N, CA, C and O atoms as a GROMACS GRO file, in nm:
protein
  300
    1MET      N    1  -4.667  14.478  -1.048
    1MET     CA    2  -4.543  14.431  -1.111
    1MET      C    3  -4.446  14.548  -1.121
    1MET      O    4  -4.482  14.658  -1.163
    2LEU      N    5  -4.323  14.523  -1.084
    2LEU     CA    6  -4.219  14.625  -1.093
    2LEU      C    7  -4.170  14.633  -1.237
    2LEU      O    8  -4.141  14.530  -1.299
    3LYS      N    9  -4.160  14.754  -1.290
    3LYS     CA   10  -4.124  14.769  -1.430
    3LYS      C   11  -3.991  14.840  -1.451
    3LYS      O   12  -3.924  14.814  -1.551
    4SER      N   13  -3.952  14.928  -1.361
    4SER     CA   14  -3.828  15.002  -1.384
    4SER      C   15  -3.718  14.955  -1.289
    4SER      O   16  -3.746  14.901  -1.182
    5VAL      N   17  -3.596  14.976  -1.328
    5VAL     CA   18  -3.481  14.937  -1.248
    5VAL      C   19  -3.475  15.020  -1.119
    5VAL      O   20  -3.441  14.967  -1.013
    6ASP      N   21  -3.507  15.147  -1.129
    6ASP     CA   22  -3.504  15.233  -1.010
    6ASP      C   23  -3.609  15.190  -0.908
    6ASP      O   24  -3.581  15.190  -0.788
    7ALA      N   25  -3.727  15.154  -0.954
    7ALA     CA   26  -3.832  15.108  -0.862
    7ALA      C   27  -3.791  14.976  -0.797
    7ALA      O   28  -3.814  14.956  -0.678
    8LEU      N   29  -3.730  14.889  -0.873
    8LEU     CA   30  -3.683  14.761  -0.821
    8LEU      C   31  -3.575  14.782  -0.716
    8LEU      O   32  -3.579  14.720  -0.610
    9ARG      N   33  -3.480  14.868  -0.744
    9ARG     CA   34  -3.371  14.898  -0.650
    9ARG      C   35  -3.426  14.961  -0.521
    9ARG      O   36  -3.378  14.932  -0.412
   10HIS      N   37  -3.525  15.047  -0.535
   10HIS     CA   38  -3.585  15.113  -0.418
   10HIS      C   39  -3.659  15.013  -0.329
   10HIS      O   40  -3.649  15.019  -0.206
   11VAL      N   41  -3.733  14.922  -0.389
   11VAL     CA   42  -3.810  14.823  -0.313
   11VAL      C   43  -3.718  14.724  -0.242
   11VAL      O   44  -3.748  14.685  -0.129
   12ILE      N   45  -3.610  14.683  -0.304
   12ILE     CA   46  -3.520  14.581  -0.248
   12ILE      C   47  -3.424  14.641  -0.144
   12ILE      O   48  -3.389  14.572  -0.049
   13SER      N   49  -3.382  14.764  -0.160
   13SER     CA   50  -3.275  14.818  -0.076
   13SER      C   51  -3.309  14.820   0.073
   13SER      O   52  -3.224  14.788   0.155
   14GLY      N   53  -3.430  14.857   0.110
   14GLY     CA   54  -3.468  14.862   0.251
   14GLY      C   55  -3.462  14.727   0.321
   14GLY      O   56  -3.390  14.713   0.420
   15PRO      N   57  -3.536  14.626   0.272
   15PRO     CA   58  -3.531  14.494   0.335
   15PRO      C   59  -3.392  14.430   0.329
   15PRO      O   60  -3.355  14.356   0.420
   16LEU      N   61  -3.317  14.457   0.222
   16LEU     CA   62  -3.182  14.400   0.211
   16LEU      C   63  -3.090  14.460   0.316
   16LEU      O   64  -3.010  14.387   0.376
   17GLN      N   65  -3.099  14.588   0.340
   17GLN     CA   66  -3.017  14.651   0.443
   17GLN      C   67  -3.059  14.606   0.582
   17GLN      O   68  -2.975  14.596   0.671
   18ASP      N   69  -3.188  14.580   0.603
   18ASP     CA   70  -3.234  14.528   0.732
   18ASP      C   71  -3.178  14.388   0.757
   18ASP      O   72  -3.142  14.356   0.870
   19ALA      N   73  -3.169  14.306   0.653
   19ALA     CA   74  -3.122  14.168   0.667
   19ALA      C   75  -2.970  14.157   0.673
   19ALA      O   76  -2.917  14.072   0.745
   20CYS      N   77  -2.899  14.242   0.598
   20CYS     CA   78  -2.754  14.226   0.584
   20CYS      C   79  -2.672  14.342   0.637
   20CYS      O   80  -2.549  14.333   0.641
   21GLY      N   81  -2.733  14.449   0.678
   21GLY     CA   82  -2.659  14.563   0.730
   21GLY      C   83  -2.658  14.679   0.633
   21GLY      O   84  -2.697  14.664   0.517
   22PRO      N   85  -2.615  14.796   0.680
   22PRO     CA   86  -2.621  14.917   0.597
   22PRO      C   87  -2.524  14.920   0.480
   22PRO      O   88  -2.540  15.003   0.390
   23GLN      N   89  -2.425  14.833   0.478
   23GLN     CA   90  -2.328  14.832   0.368
   23GLN      C   91  -2.365  14.734   0.258
   23GLN      O   92  -2.286  14.715   0.165
   24ALA      N   93  -2.481  14.672   0.264
   24ALA     CA   94  -2.524  14.576   0.163
   24ALA      C   95  -2.549  14.647   0.030
   24ALA      O   96  -2.609  14.754   0.026
   25ARG      N   97  -2.503  14.585  -0.078
   25ARG     CA   98  -2.520  14.641  -0.212
   25ARG      C   99  -2.577  14.535  -0.305
   25ARG      O  100  -2.526  14.423  -0.311
   26MET      N  101  -2.683  14.570  -0.377
   26MET     CA  102  -2.743  14.478  -0.472
   26MET      C  103  -2.657  14.470  -0.598
   26MET      O  104  -2.622  14.573  -0.656
   27LEU      N  105  -2.622  14.348  -0.639
   27LEU     CA  106  -2.542  14.329  -0.760
   27LEU      C  107  -2.632  14.303  -0.881
   27LEU      O  108  -2.616  14.367  -0.985
   28THR      N  109  -2.725  14.208  -0.867
   28THR     CA  110  -2.816  14.175  -0.976
   28THR      C  111  -2.957  14.161  -0.921
   28THR      O  112  -2.976  14.138  -0.802
   29ALA      N  113  -3.054  14.176  -1.009
   29ALA     CA  114  -3.194  14.155  -0.972
   29ALA      C  115  -3.272  14.118  -1.098
   29ALA      O  116  -3.254  14.180  -1.203
   30GLU      N  117  -3.358  14.018  -1.086
   30GLU     CA  118  -3.442  13.974  -1.196
   30GLU      C  119  -3.583  13.953  -1.145
   30GLU      O  120  -3.603  13.902  -1.035
   31VAL      N  121  -3.681  13.992  -1.224
   31VAL     CA  122  -3.820  13.972  -1.188
   31VAL      C  123  -3.867  13.841  -1.251
   31VAL      O  124  -3.853  13.820  -1.372
   32HIS      N  125  -3.922  13.752  -1.168
   32HIS     CA  126  -3.976  13.624  -1.210
   32HIS      C  127  -4.118  13.614  -1.157
   32HIS      O  128  -4.140  13.566  -1.045
   33GLY      N  129  -4.215  13.658  -1.235
   33GLY     CA  130  -4.354  13.657  -1.190
   33GLY      C  131  -4.373  13.755  -1.076
   33GLY      O  132  -4.354  13.875  -1.093
   34THR      N  133  -4.410  13.703  -0.958
   34THR     CA  134  -4.429  13.789  -0.841
   34THR      C  135  -4.306  13.793  -0.752
   34THR      O  136  -4.310  13.853  -0.645
   35GLU      N  137  -4.196  13.729  -0.794
   35GLU     CA  138  -4.073  13.726  -0.714
   35GLU      C  139  -3.966  13.811  -0.779
   35GLU      O  140  -3.961  13.827  -0.901
   36VAL      N  141  -3.880  13.865  -0.695
   36VAL     CA  142  -3.759  13.932  -0.741
   36VAL      C  143  -3.642  13.853  -0.685
   36VAL      O  144  -3.633  13.834  -0.563
   37ARG      N  145  -3.553  13.805  -0.771
   37ARG     CA  146  -3.438  13.724  -0.731
   37ARG      C  147  -3.311  13.795  -0.771
   37ARG      O  148  -3.307  13.865  -0.872
   38GLY      N  149  -3.206  13.776  -0.691
   38GLY     CA  150  -3.080  13.839  -0.726
   38GLY      C  151  -2.968  13.808  -0.630
   38GLY      O  152  -2.982  13.726  -0.539
   39LEU      N  153  -2.856  13.875  -0.653
   39LEU     CA  154  -2.736  13.861  -0.571
   39LEU      C  155  -2.704  13.995  -0.507
   39LEU      O  156  -2.728  14.101  -0.564
   40ALA      N  157  -2.647  13.987  -0.388
   40ALA     CA  158  -2.606  14.108  -0.317
   40ALA      C  159  -2.470  14.085  -0.253
   40ALA      O  160  -2.435  13.973  -0.217
   41LEU      N  161  -2.396  14.193  -0.239
   41LEU     CA  162  -2.266  14.190  -0.175
   41LEU      C  163  -2.279  14.256  -0.038
   41LEU      O  164  -2.317  14.372  -0.027
   42CYS      N  165  -2.246  14.180   0.065
   42CYS     CA  166  -2.250  14.228   0.203
   42CYS      C  167  -2.109  14.217   0.258
   42CYS      O  168  -2.027  14.144   0.202
   43PRO      N  169  -2.076  14.287   0.365
   43PRO     CA  170  -1.941  14.277   0.420
   43PRO      C  171  -1.906  14.132   0.456
   43PRO      O  172  -1.965  14.073   0.546
   44GLY      N  173  -1.808  14.076   0.385
   44GLY     CA  174  -1.760  13.942   0.413
   44GLY      C  175  -1.839  13.830   0.351
   44GLY      O  176  -1.810  13.713   0.377
   45ARG      N  177  -1.939  13.861   0.267
   45ARG     CA  178  -2.016  13.753   0.207
   45ARG      C  179  -2.092  13.798   0.083
   45ARG      O  180  -2.116  13.917   0.061
   46VAL      N  181  -2.127  13.700   0.002
   46VAL     CA  182  -2.213  13.720  -0.114
   46VAL      C  183  -2.339  13.640  -0.086
   46VAL      O  184  -2.333  13.522  -0.051
   47VAL      N  185  -2.455  13.705  -0.102
   47VAL     CA  186  -2.581  13.640  -0.069
   47VAL      C  187  -2.674  13.638  -0.190
   47VAL      O  188  -2.666  13.722  -0.279
   48ARG      N  189  -2.762  13.538  -0.189
   48ARG     CA  190  -2.869  13.528  -0.287
   48ARG      C  191  -2.996  13.569  -0.215
   48ARG      O  192  -3.022  13.525  -0.102
   49PHE      N  193  -3.077  13.654  -0.278
   49PHE     CA  194  -3.202  13.695  -0.215
   49PHE      C  195  -3.320  13.666  -0.305
   49PHE      O  196  -3.309  13.667  -0.428
   50VAL      N  197  -3.434  13.639  -0.242
   50VAL     CA  198  -3.561  13.619  -0.310
   50VAL      C  199  -3.664  13.700  -0.233
   50VAL      O  200  -3.682  13.682  -0.113
   51MET      N  201  -3.731  13.790  -0.303
   51MET     CA  202  -3.833  13.872  -0.238
   51MET      C  203  -3.967  13.848  -0.306
   51MET      O  204  -3.979  13.861  -0.427
   52ASP      N  205  -4.065  13.813  -0.225
   52ASP     CA  206  -4.201  13.796  -0.275
   52ASP      C  207  -4.267  13.932  -0.278
   52ASP      O  208  -4.281  13.997  -0.174
   53GLU      N  209  -4.307  13.977  -0.395
   53GLU     CA  210  -4.360  14.112  -0.410
   53GLU      C  211  -4.491  14.131  -0.335
   53GLU      O  212  -4.515  14.238  -0.279
   54GLN      N  213  -4.575  14.030  -0.331
   54GLN     CA  214  -4.705  14.044  -0.266
   54GLN      C  215  -4.693  14.046  -0.114
   54GLN      O  216  -4.760  14.124  -0.048
   55LEU      N  217  -4.608  13.959  -0.058
   55LEU     CA  218  -4.593  13.951   0.087
   55LEU      C  219  -4.486  14.046   0.141
   55LEU      O  220  -4.479  14.067   0.262
   56GLN      N  221  -4.404  14.103   0.053
   56GLN     CA  222  -4.293  14.190   0.092
   56GLN      C  223  -4.200  14.117   0.190
   56GLN      O  224  -4.152  14.177   0.287
   57ARG      N  225  -4.175  13.988   0.164
   57ARG     CA  226  -4.090  13.907   0.250
   57ARG      C  227  -3.960  13.877   0.174
   57ARG      O  228  -3.963  13.832   0.060
   58LEU      N  229  -3.848  13.902   0.239
   58LEU     CA  230  -3.716  13.881   0.179
   58LEU      C  231  -3.650  13.760   0.243
   58LEU      O  232  -3.639  13.751   0.365
   59GLN      N  233  -3.606  13.666   0.159
   59GLN     CA  234  -3.531  13.550   0.206
   59GLN      C  235  -3.388  13.565   0.157
   59GLN      O  236  -3.364  13.596   0.040
   60VAL      N  237  -3.292  13.544   0.247
   60VAL     CA  238  -3.150  13.561   0.215
   60VAL      C  239  -3.076  13.432   0.246
   60VAL      O  240  -3.096  13.372   0.352
   61ALA      N  241  -2.989  13.388   0.152
   61ALA     CA  242  -2.907  13.269   0.173
   61ALA      C  243  -2.763  13.301   0.132
   61ALA      O  244  -2.740  13.361   0.027
   62ASP      N  245  -2.667  13.262   0.215
   62ASP     CA  246  -2.525  13.285   0.184
   62ASP      C  247  -2.480  13.195   0.069
   62ASP      O  248  -2.509  13.075   0.068
   63LEU      N  249  -2.410  13.253  -0.028
   63LEU     CA  250  -2.346  13.176  -0.133
   63LEU      C  251  -2.197  13.164  -0.108
   63LEU      O  252  -2.137  13.060  -0.134
   64LEU      N  253  -2.139  13.270  -0.056
   64LEU     CA  254  -1.996  13.273  -0.029
   64LEU      C  255  -1.974  13.354   0.098
   64LEU      O  256  -2.029  13.463   0.112
   65ARG      N  257  -1.895  13.300   0.189
   65ARG     CA  258  -1.869  13.369   0.316
   65ARG      C  259  -1.720  13.360   0.347
   65ARG      O  260  -1.661  13.252   0.339
   66LEU      N  261  -1.661  13.473   0.382
   66LEU     CA  262  -1.521  13.474   0.423
   66LEU      C  263  -1.511  13.427   0.568
   66LEU      O  264  -1.593  13.465   0.652
   67THR      N  265  -1.413  13.346   0.595
   67THR     CA  266  -1.392  13.296   0.731
   67THR      C  267  -1.252  13.330   0.776
   67THR      O  268  -1.165  13.362   0.694
   68LYS      N  269  -1.229  13.323   0.904
   68LYS     CA  270  -1.095  13.344   0.958
   68LYS      C  271  -1.014  13.216   0.938
   68LYS      O  272  -1.068  13.106   0.937
   69ALA      N  273  -0.884  13.233   0.921
   69ALA     CA  274  -0.795  13.119   0.903
   69ALA      C  275  -0.790  13.033   1.028
   69ALA      O  276  -0.778  13.085   1.139
   70SER      N  277  -0.801  12.903   1.010
   70SER     CA  278  -0.797  12.813   1.126
   70SER      C  279  -0.658  12.754   1.146
   70SER      O  280  -0.631  12.693   1.250
   71ARG      N  281  -0.570  12.771   1.048
   71ARG     CA  282  -0.434  12.716   1.060
   71ARG      C  283  -0.341  12.819   1.120
   71ARG      O  284  -0.358  12.939   1.102
   72LYS      N  285  -0.243  12.770   1.191
   72LYS     CA  286  -0.138  12.857   1.245
   72LYS      C  287  -0.021  12.857   1.149
   72LYS      O  288   0.004  12.756   1.083
   73PRO      N  289   0.052  12.968   1.139
   73PRO     CA  290   0.167  12.972   1.050
   73PRO      C  291   0.274  12.870   1.093
   73PRO      O  292   0.289  12.840   1.212
   74ALA      N  293   0.348  12.819   0.996
   74ALA     CA  294   0.448  12.717   1.023
   74ALA      C  295   0.568  12.773   1.100
   74ALA      O  296   0.629  12.702   1.180
   75ALA      N  297   0.601  12.895   1.077
   75ALA     CA  298   0.721  12.951   1.142
   75ALA      C  299   0.693  13.030   1.263
   75ALA      O  300   0.785  13.082   1.326
   0.00000   0.00000   0.00000
């Protein structure tokens, strides 16, 4: 079980950067039994992550993603 914030940040940072790129930053993290859940900020998106501590498997899902404008200007 992870007990300190520094240990939690160290364990999550590697897999999070592998999944979202080197500019990914963890915003929140909570320990729920054997899982660590939280939010991260990646370039152009906000993601929710769930990491199983025993399997060391990280699941990432987009919550918010910036897109390019599909409309053309009126003028």
